[in-house]
C-alpha positions in Angstrom: 48.2 21.6 15.7 46.4 20.7 12.5 42.6 20.2 12.6 40.9 17.2 11.1 39.5 19.5 8.5 42.9 20.8 7.6 44.3 17.2 7.3 41.4 16.2 5.0 42.1 19.2 2.8 45.8 18.2 2.5 45.0 14.6 1.8 42.5 15.6 -1.0 45.1 18.0 -2.4 47.8 15.3 -2.7 45.3 13.0 -4.4 44.2 15.7 -6.8 47.7 17.0 -7.7 48.6 13.5 -8.9 45.9 13.5 -11.5 45.3 17.0 -12.9 47.4 18.7 -15.5 47.0 22.5 -16.2 47.4 24.0 -19.6 47.7 27.6 -18.5 47.4 30.2 -16.9 47.2 32.5 -19.9 46.2 36.2 -19.9 42.8 36.4 -21.5 39.9 38.7 -21.9 37.2 38.7 -19.2 34.6 38.8 -21.9 34.8 35.8 -24.3 32.9 37.6 -27.0 33.1 41.3 -28.0 30.1 43.4 -26.9 29.2 47.0 -27.3 30.4 49.1 -24.4 27.5 49.6 -22.0 26.2 53.1 -21.7 25.7 52.8 -18.0 26.7 50.5 -15.1 23.6 51.2 -13.2 21.2 48.5 -12.1 18.5 51.1 -11.4 14.9 50.3 -12.4 15.2 53.0 -15.1 18.1 51.4 -16.9 16.7 47.9 -16.6 13.5 49.1 -18.1 15.3 50.4 -21.1 17.0 47.1 -21.7 15.3 44.3 -23.4 17.8 41.5 -23.6 15.9 38.4 -24.3 18.5 36.0 -25.7 16.9 32.7 -25.1 13.4 33.8 -25.6 13.2 33.3 -29.3 10.3 32.8 -31.5 11.5 29.2 -32.1 10.3 28.4 -28.7 6.7 29.6 -29.2 5.4 26.1 -28.8 8.2 24.4 -27.0 9.3 25.3 -23.6 11.6 22.6 -23.4 13.4 25.3 -25.0 12.2 27.8 -22.6 13.1 26.0 -19.6 16.3 25.6 -18.1 18.9 27.6 -19.8 20.2 29.4 -16.7 21.1 33.0 -16.4 21.6 35.2 -19.4 23.0 38.6 -18.6 23.2 41.8 -20.5 26.4 43.7 -19.6 24.7 47.0 -19.6 22.0 45.8 -17.3 24.3 44.3 -14.7 27.6 46.0 -14.1 30.4 45.9 -16.6 34.0 45.5 -15.6 35.5 48.8 -14.6 38.8 50.2 -15.9 40.4 49.1 -12.6 39.3 45.5 -12.9 42.1 42.9 -12.9 42.6 41.1 -16.2 41.4 37.5 -16.5 43.4 34.3 -16.7 42.3 31.2 -18.6 43.3 27.5 -18.5 42.4 24.0 -19.5 42.7 21.4 -16.8 42.6 17.7 -17.5 40.1 15.5 -15.8 39.4 11.7 -16.1 36.3 11.0 -18.3 35.2 8.7 -15.5 35.8 9.6 -11.9 36.3 6.8 -9.4 33.1 5.0 -8.6 31.1 6.6 -11.4 32.1 4.7 -14.5 35.2 3.0 -16.1 37.4 4.5 -18.8 41.0 5.5 -19.3 40.0 8.5 -21.4 40.5 12.1 -20.2 38.7 15.3 -21.0 39.6 19.0 -20.7 37.6 21.5 -18.6 37.9 25.2 -19.1 38.4 27.6 -16.2 38.5 31.4 -16.1 39.5 33.5 -13.1 40.1 37.1 -11.9 42.9 37.1 -9.3 42.6 39.4 -6.3 44.6 42.6 -6.7 44.6 43.6 -3.1 45.6 41.7 0.0 42.9 40.9 2.6 43.3 39.4 6.1 42.0 36.1 4.7 42.5 34.7 1.2 39.0 34.1 -0.3 37.8 32.7 -3.6 34.3 32.3 -5.1 33.2 30.2 -8.1 30.2 31.3 -10.0 28.4 28.6 -12.0 26.0 28.8 -14.9 23.1 26.5 -15.3 21.3 25.0 -18.2 22.0 22.2 -17.9 24.2 22.6 -21.0 24.9 26.4 -20.8 28.4 27.7 -20.9 30.0 30.1 -18.4 30.0 33.1 -20.9 27.1 34.8 -19.2 28.8 34.6 -15.8 31.5 37.0 -16.9 29.4 40.1 -16.2 28.6 38.7 -12.7 32.3 38.1 -12.1 33.0 41.8 -12.9 30.1 43.0 -10.7 31.3 40.9 -7.8 34.9 41.7 -8.3 35.0 45.5 -7.6 31.9 47.2 -8.8 30.1 49.8 -6.6 28.0 48.0 -4.1 30.0 44.8 -3.9 32.1 44.2 -0.7 34.9 42.4 -2.6 36.8 45.6 -3.6 39.2 43.5 -5.7 40.2 41.4 -2.7 38.6 38.1 -3.7 39.6 35.6 -6.4 36.6 35.1 -8.7 36.4 31.9 -10.8 34.0 30.4 -13.3 34.1 27.3 -15.5 32.3 25.6 -18.3 30.9 22.5 -16.6 31.8 19.3 -18.5 29.9 18.9 -21.7 29.5 22.6 -22.4 31.5 25.3 -24.2 35.2 24.7 -24.0 34.9 21.7 -21.6 34.6 18.8 -24.0 31.2 19.9 -25.4 28.7 17.1 -25.8 27.5 17.3 -29.4 26.5 15.3 -32.5 29.7 15.6 -34.6 29.7 12.6 -37.0 26.0 13.0 -37.9 26.3 16.8 -38.5 22.7 17.1 -37.3 23.5 20.2 -35.3 24.8 22.2 -38.2 22.6 24.8 -39.9 23.0 23.0 -43.2 21.3 19.8 -41.9 17.8 19.0 -43.1 16.5 20.2 -39.7 18.6 23.3 -39.8 20.5 22.4 -36.7 17.5 21.3 -34.6 17.5 18.0 -32.8 14.0 16.7 -33.5 12.4 13.5 -32.3 13.3 12.0 -35.7 17.0 12.9 -35.5 17.4 12.4 -31.7 18.1 8.6 -31.9 20.9 9.2 -34.4 22.4 11.8 -32.2 22.2 9.5 -29.3 24.1 6.8 -31.2 26.7 9.4 -32.2 27.4 10.5 -28.7 27.4 7.0 -27.2 30.0 5.9 -29.7 32.1 9.0 -29.1 32.2 8.0 -25.4 33.1 4.4 -26.2 29.7 3.1 -25.0 28.3 -0.1 -26.5 24.7 0.5 -25.4 25.1 -0.2 -21.7 25.0 3.5 -20.7 28.1 3.1 -18.5 30.0 6.0 -20.0 26.9 8.3 -20.1 27.4 8.6 -16.4 30.6 10.5 -17.2 28.5 13.5 -18.0 26.2 13.3 -15.0 25.6 16.0 -12.5 27.8 14.0 -10.0 30.6 13.9 -12.5 30.5 17.7 -13.0 30.3 18.2 -9.3 33.4 16.0 -8.8 35.3 18.1 -11.3 34.5 21.2 -9.3 35.4 19.6 -6.0 38.8 18.6 -7.4 39.4 22.0 -8.9 38.7 23.7 -5.6 41.1 21.4 -3.9 43.7 22.0 -6.6 43.4 25.7 -7.1 42.2 27.1 -3.7 44.0 25.0 -1.1 44.6 27.8 1.3 41.6 30.0 0.6 38.1 30.3 2.1 36.2 29.1 -0.9 32.5 29.7 -1.8 30.5 28.3 -4.6 27.6 30.2 -6.2 25.2 28.5 -8.6 22.1 29.9 -10.4 19.2 27.9 -11.9 20.4 24.3 -12.7 23.7 25.6 -11.3 22.0 25.3 -7.8 21.3 21.6 -8.5 25.0 21.2 -9.3 26.1 23.0 -6.2 23.7 20.9 -4.1 25.4 17.7 -5.5 28.7 19.3 -4.6 27.5 19.7 -1.0 26.8 16.0 -0.9 30.5 15.3 -1.9 31.4 17.1 1.4 34.7 18.8 0.4 36.2 20.2 3.6 37.9 23.0 1.6 34.6 24.7 0.8 33.3 27.2 3.4 30.0 28.2 1.9 27.4 27.6 -0.8 25.0 30.1 -2.5 21.9 28.9 -4.3 20.1 31.4 -6.5 16.9 30.3 -8.3 16.7 27.0 -6.5 16.2 23.6 -8.1 15.3 21.3 -5.2 17.4 18.2 -4.8 14.9 15.9 -3.1 11.3 15.3 -2.3 9.9 13.7 -5.5 7.5 11.5 -3.4 5.8 14.6 -2.0 6.0 16.7 -5.1 8.8 18.9 -3.7 11.4 18.0 -6.2 11.3 20.2 -9.4 10.2 18.2 -12.5 9.9 19.5 -16.0 6.6 17.7 -16.4 5.1 20.1 -13.9 6.6 23.2 -15.6 3.3 24.8 -16.7 1.6 24.3 -13.4 4.5 25.7 -11.4 4.8 28.7 -13.8 1.1 29.4 -13.7 1.1 29.6 -9.9 3.6 32.4 -10.0 1.9 34.0 -13.0 -1.4 34.1 -11.1 0.4 36.0 -8.3 1.7 38.5 -10.8 -1.7 39.0 -12.3 -3.4 39.2 -8.9 -1.1 41.9 -7.8 -2.2 44.0 -10.8 -5.4 44.6 -8.8 -3.4 46.3 -6.1 -1.5 48.5 -8.5 -3.1 51.9 -9.2 -2.0 52.0 -12.8 -2.7 48.4 -13.7 -6.0 48.0 -11.9 -7.5 51.2 -13.6 -7.6 49.2 -16.9 -9.6 46.4 -15.4 -12.3 48.1 -13.3 -14.9 45.4 -13.4 -13.1 42.2 -14.3 -9.6 41.4 -13.1 -6.7 41.0 -15.5 -6.5 37.3 -14.6 -10.2 36.7 -15.4 -10.1 38.8 -18.5 -7.2 36.6 -19.8 -9.1 33.4 -19.1 -12.2 34.8 -20.9 -10.0 35.8 -23.8 -8.6 32.2 -24.2 -12.1 30.8 -24.2 -13.5 33.3 -26.7 -10.5 33.0 -29.1 -10.8 29.2 -29.2 -14.5 29.2 -29.6 -14.3 31.7 -32.5 -10.7 32.0 -33.7 -11.6 34.6 -36.3 -14.1 36.5 -34.1 -11.8 39.5 -33.8 -9.0 40.8 -35.9 -6.6 40.3 -33.0 -7.6 36.7 -32.6 -7.4 36.2 -36.4 -3.8 37.3 -36.3 -2.8 34.8 -33.7 -4.9 32.0 -35.4 -3.1 32.7 -38.7 0.3 32.3 -37.1 -0.6 28.8 -36.1 -1.6 28.1 -39.8 -5.1 27.5 -38.6 -4.0 24.2 -37.0 -3.2 25.4 -33.6 -5.7 27.0 -31.3 -5.0 30.7 -30.8 -5.0 30.5 -27.1 -2.1 28.1 -27.3 0.1 30.6 -29.1 -1.0 33.5 -26.9 -0.5 31.5 -23.7 3.0 30.6 -24.8 3.7 34.3 -25.5 2.6 35.2 -22.1 4.9 32.5 -20.7 7.8 34.0 -22.6 7.1 37.5 -21.5 6.7 36.6 -17.9 10.2 35.2 -17.8 11.8 38.5 -18.8 11.6 40.9 -15.9 12.1 44.0 -18.0 9.1 43.4 -20.3 6.7 41.4 -18.1 4.7 44.6 -17.5 3.4 44.3 -21.1 1.3 41.3 -20.1 -1.6 43.4 -18.7 -1.3 45.9 -21.6 -1.6 43.1 -24.1 -4.5 41.5 -22.3 -6.2 44.9 -22.3 -5.6 45.5 -26.0 -6.5 41.9 -27.1 -9.7 42.2 -25.2 -10.7 45.6 -26.6 -9.2 45.0 -30.1 -9.9 48.2 -32.0 -7.9 49.3 -35.1 -5.2 50.9 -33.0 -4.9 47.8 -30.8 -4.4 45.6 -33.9 -1.5 47.9 -35.0 0.0 48.0 -31.4 -0.2 44.2 -31.1 1.3 43.8 -34.6 4.2 46.1 -33.6 4.8 44.2 -30.4 4.9 40.9 -32.2 7.3 42.2 -34.8 9.7 44.0 -32.4 9.7 41.3 -29.7 10.2 38.5 -32.2 13.0 40.4 -33.8 14.8 41.0 -30.5 14.4 37.5 -29.3 15.3 35.9 -32.6 18.7 37.7 -32.9 21.4 35.1 -32.8 23.9 35.2 -30.0 27.5 34.3 -30.5 27.6 32.3 -27.3 24.8 30.0 -28.3 27.4 27.9 -30.1 28.9 27.1 -26.6 25.7 25.6 -25.3 25.1 21.9 -25.5 21.6 20.7 -26.4 22.6 17.0 -25.9 23.9 17.6 -22.4 20.7 19.4 -21.6 18.7 16.4 -22.8 20.9 13.9 -20.9 20.7 15.6 -17.5 17.1 16.8 -17.8 15.8 13.4 -18.8 18.0 11.5 -16.3 17.5 13.7 -13.2 14.8 16.4 -13.7 11.9 14.5 -15.0 9.0 12.4 -13.5 9.5 8.7 -13.3 7.6 6.8 -14.7 6.7 9.5 -17.2 3.2 10.8 -17.5 1.6 10.8 -20.9 2.2 13.6 -23.4 -1.5 14.4 -23.2 -1.4 14.7 -19.4 1.5 17.1 -19.5 0.0 19.2 -22.2 -3.3 19.4 -20.3 -1.4 21.1 -17.5 -0.3 23.8 -20.0 -3.8 24.2 -21.4 -5.2 24.7 -17.9 -2.7 27.5 -17.2 -3.1 31.1 -18.0 0.6 31.8 -18.2 2.9 28.8 -19.0 5.0 26.7 -21.3 4.2 23.4 -22.8 6.8 20.7 -22.0 4.8 17.8 -23.4 7.3 17.2 -26.2 9.9 16.1 -23.6 7.8 13.0 -23.1 8.7 11.8 -26.6 12.4 12.5 -26.0 12.2 10.6 -22.7 10.6 7.6 -24.3 13.2 7.5 -27.1 16.1 8.0 -24.6 14.9 5.4 -22.1 13.9 2.6 -24.4 10.2 3.3 -24.1 9.4 0.8 -21.4 7.1 3.1 -19.4 3.4 2.6 -19.9 3.0 6.2 -21.1 5.5 5.5 -23.9 3.2 3.0 -25.7 1.9 5.6 -28.1 5.2 7.3 -28.6 7.8 6.7 -31.3 10.5 4.0 -30.7 14.2 4.3 -31.3 15.6 2.4 -34.3 18.8 1.6 -32.5 19.9 0.1 -29.2 21.5 3.2 -27.7 19.9 5.0 -24.8 20.4 8.4 -23.4 19.5 8.2 -19.7 22.0 7.3 -17.1 21.0 5.4 -13.9 20.8 7.7 -10.9 23.3 7.3 -8.0 23.2 7.3 -4.3 22.9 11.1 -4.1 19.8 11.4 -6.2 16.6 12.6 -4.5 18.2 12.5 -1.0 18.1 15.2 1.6 21.4 17.0 2.0 23.4 17.4 5.2 25.1 20.8 5.4 28.8 20.0 5.6 30.5 20.5 8.9 32.0 24.0 9.2 30.1 25.3 6.2 26.9 27.2 5.6 24.4 27.7 2.8 22.6 30.9 1.6 19.5 30.5 -0.6 18.1 33.4 -2.6 14.7 33.4 -4.4 12.5 35.7 -6.3 8.8 35.6 -5.4 8.0 36.2 -9.1 10.4 33.6 -10.5 8.6 31.5 -13.1 11.4 29.2 -13.9 12.4 28.1 -10.3 9.3 29.2 -8.3 9.9 30.2 -4.7 8.3 27.1 -3.3 11.3 25.1 -4.4 13.7 27.3 -2.5 11.5 26.8 0.6 11.4 23.1 0.1 15.1 22.9 -0.2 15.7 25.1 2.8 13.4 23.0 5.0 15.0 19.7 3.8 18.6 20.7 4.6 19.9 18.7 7.6 21.8 20.9 9.9 21.6 23.7 12.4 19.4 26.7 11.5 22.4 29.0 12.1 24.1 27.4 9.1 21.4 28.2 6.6 19.4 31.2 5.5 16.8 32.0 2.8 16.4 35.5 1.5 13.4 36.2 -0.7 12.9 39.2 -3.0 9.3 40.2 -3.6 9.5 41.5 -7.2 12.4 39.5 -8.5 12.2 37.1 -11.4 14.8 34.4 -12.1 18.4 35.0 -11.0 18.3 37.4 -8.1 22.0 38.2 -8.3 20.9 40.3 -11.4 17.1 40.7 -11.1 17.1 42.8 -7.9 17.6 46.4 -9.2 17.9 49.1 -6.6 16.8 52.7 -6.6 20.4 54.0 -6.1 22.1 54.8 -9.4 25.3 53.1 -10.4 25.1 50.4 -7.8 25.1 46.6 -8.3 21.8 44.7 -7.9 20.9 43.9 -4.3 21.5 40.2 -4.9 25.1 40.9 -5.8 25.6 43.0 -2.7 24.2 40.2 -0.5 26.4 37.5 -2.1 29.5 39.6 -1.5 28.6 40.4 2.1 28.1 36.7 2.8 31.5 35.9 1.5 33.3 38.7 3.3 31.6 37.7 6.5 33.1 34.3 6.2 29.8 32.5 5.5 28.1 33.8 8.7 24.5 33.9 7.6 23.5 36.0 10.5 26.0 38.8 9.6 24.9 39.4 6.0 24.2 43.0 5.2 20.7 43.1 3.8 20.3 46.9 3.9 19.8 47.0 0.1 16.5 45.2 0.5 15.1 48.4 1.9 15.7 50.3 -1.4 14.8 47.6 -3.9 13.0 48.8 -7.0 9.3 47.9 -6.2 7.1 45.9 -8.5 5.7 48.1 -11.1 3.2 47.6 -13.9 3.9 51.0 -15.5 5.5 51.0 -18.9 7.7 53.9 -19.7 7.1 56.0 -22.9 10.5 54.9 -24.2 9.7 51.2 -23.8 6.2 51.7 -25.3 7.7 53.4 -28.4 10.3 50.7 -28.7 7.8 47.8 -28.7 4.5 49.3 -29.9 5.4 52.7 -31.6 3.4 54.6 -29.0 4.3 56.2 -25.7 1.1 54.9 -24.1 1.1 51.0 -24.2 -2.5 50.8 -23.1 -4.4 53.7 -24.9 -1.9 55.2 -27.3 -2.3 55.3 -31.1 0.8 53.8 -32.7 2.7 56.2 -35.0 2.8 53.5 -37.6 3.8 50.0 -38.4 7.3 48.8 -37.6 9.5 47.9 -40.5 12.0 45.0 -40.3 14.5 46.1 -42.9 18.1 45.0 -42.4 19.1 48.7 -42.0 17.3 48.7 -38.7 19.2 45.8 -37.2 21.7 48.1 -35.6 19.3 48.8 -32.8 17.3 51.7 -34.2 14.3 51.4 -36.4 11.4 53.2 -38.0 7.7 52.9 -38.3 5.7 53.6 -41.4 2.7 55.8 -40.9 -0.7 55.6 -42.6 0.4 58.0 -45.2 3.4 56.0 -46.2 6.0 58.2 -44.4 8.4 57.2 -41.6 8.7 58.2 -38.0 11.2 57.4 -35.4 10.3 54.4 -33.3 13.0 54.8 -30.8 15.6 52.0 -30.8 13.7 49.1 -32.3 16.0 46.1 -32.3 15.2 44.0 -35.4 16.3 40.7 -36.8 18.4 40.9 -39.9 16.4 38.0 -41.5 12.7 38.5 -41.6 11.8 36.1 -44.4 10.1 38.9 -46.3 11.6 40.9 -49.2 12.2 44.6 -48.5 10.6 45.7 -51.7 7.4 43.8 -51.0 7.3 45.1 -47.4 7.6 48.6 -48.6 4.7 48.3 -51.0 2.5 46.7 -48.5 3.3 49.3 -45.8 2.8 52.3 -48.1 -0.9 51.8 -48.4 -1.4 50.1 -45.1 -4.8 49.8 -43.5 -5.9 47.3 -40.8 -6.2 44.5 -43.4 -2.7 45.3 -44.5 -1.4 45.2 -41.0 -2.8 41.7 -40.6 -1.4 40.5 -43.9 2.1 41.9 -43.1 2.1 40.3 -39.7 1.0 37.0 -41.0 3.7 37.0 -43.7 6.4 38.3 -41.4 5.7 36.1 -38.4 3.8 33.4 -40.2 6.9 32.0 -42.0 9.0 32.3 -38.9 6.5 30.9 -36.4 5.2 28.1 -38.6 8.8 26.9 -39.0 9.2 27.4 -35.3 6.1 25.4 -34.5 7.3 22.6 -36.8 10.7 22.6 -35.1 9.5 23.2 -31.7 7.1 20.3 -31.8 10.2 18.1 -31.6 12.9 20.4 -30.5 14.7 20.0 -27.2 16.8 23.0 -26.9 16.5 24.7 -23.6 16.1 28.2 -22.4 15.7 28.9 -18.8 16.7 32.3 -17.7 16.1 35.7 -16.5 16.0 39.0 -18.1 18.4 40.6 -19.3 18.1 37.9 -19.9 18.1 29.8 -20.5 16.9 27.3 -16.2 
């Protein structure tokens, strides 16, 4: 006898099959873009420490966290677990979807969404499938591919090749009808803004996208790229592709918000939901719904916890015997702004802002960037210590850090072309903001009151341009020269508590040191779920940053991160949250402020990040872009700097750099740093003042 749930699944399948067309399935590579083979598949703390993968944390975001906000999860294959030789090959397809799903908007147009999957190669008692979803909003699924491999059959995962693993580019990103400014060509590198969407070009892009969608200014078709539209795609895909499987949906960062919306659609074919790095769905009236206007405050709360725990760490606390790291940093900001050229270290930072930006602003932004990268956040206390002391060795060490970190984070990534800035803007301004908007000054004040943070005040300008500028706080903001808007009206699901679907469960995972989606939002979401406690569970990881499926390294070599193990256990136990194997939490790599000699050499040219004398000044020649670099010593010679990853475009000629370095003294260090970073960061500041690209992610790592 068929259950009601089974009949609902059959009915949904019949409806879905009548509408969707599949162009596929084609054999395809698991990895969309070629990458160097990883040297290790271990997620141990040692290998993570040796990896600095900071795509998404570029110097172009030094003053604009709208770009350091919500990108999602960026994963380095060698930090997570690469596909093993026994992994199944992938299959790819495009599947047609209506531009406007029923009840959302009206149009006869269709779009294509891209799906990639790894089919199970062994038979299990039950057929199971899991979808892993990237965030952004606006980020493609490329960085989910390593997670797919890790879940599929890597050591420590319970899947053992017996579960179908899927991912997709949610509509508007990558290969799923990417939302972009085509006719205007604003997003090309040859444009006057070098591909950046600034507040001056944003209205033109808005008009371009509206006309592409057939909108006449009434925002009807903008709803076709809403969170609900993307969730409806996924619901239909599950019904179409996994009709007889136990299906689970994993989302990270903004992907959790997408999965929460999917829960509200109540598809009976879905057995379980996994939320990692949680964006709360409801609670705006009580401050429990995540908003980008509160970004700096939320980040600083977690940042203070990180700094306060320094006092409990033997290594870290020894460098701050009388004044804590947190208080030292606050005092630094005050002193730097009071006398920007009072020390050589402060002068360096002040020069980077072209003497127009207070030095504390730039240093505070740097701290915010570092804190979002689990593998290098331990440098925060070391930099505080060196900035506070600021002797000649400290100036060189700080210079080296700026050069190497900027080079690493500025290196272009092939998958960036798959991300959609305009989709990010549309969803962030429509669903993840504060309404009515606060003033730009009020949002920036939150950043200036933080010790570790990101300034999201530029989003106020974009919001006012996108909304028509009717909010009181928009009175002093620019106005759009055309009639087109870029905010869609929210629907019946927005800001509403979620009832856990009958027969399903939800697993939430959160890092207690996650600056992008702080743990309080996971707790808010957990508490707001309507349903029996036996159908929900929250697991917190003490030292984890954003994206616990990756940022939970364990002390056992060649084993997937603990978060990956837990997700696989949840699925293999049919969504029973009480049966999840959490043994791996007992051998998590603990929070550590120690910096290995290798990492110190890589970023500062000294094996002692606190006290060491750098062996010289890092060069930034194109010859070092392969991942190894050199440092020039005071006598003009070279010494190995251990795997410095450098940008291939520094904005400084090699011959000039060579001459400057050859006779380098402290003044020469300052000059080189200002020339090398000054050009880059001044351009970044100019772009970032108006930029709206996003970046929210974890380490090895954009949510």
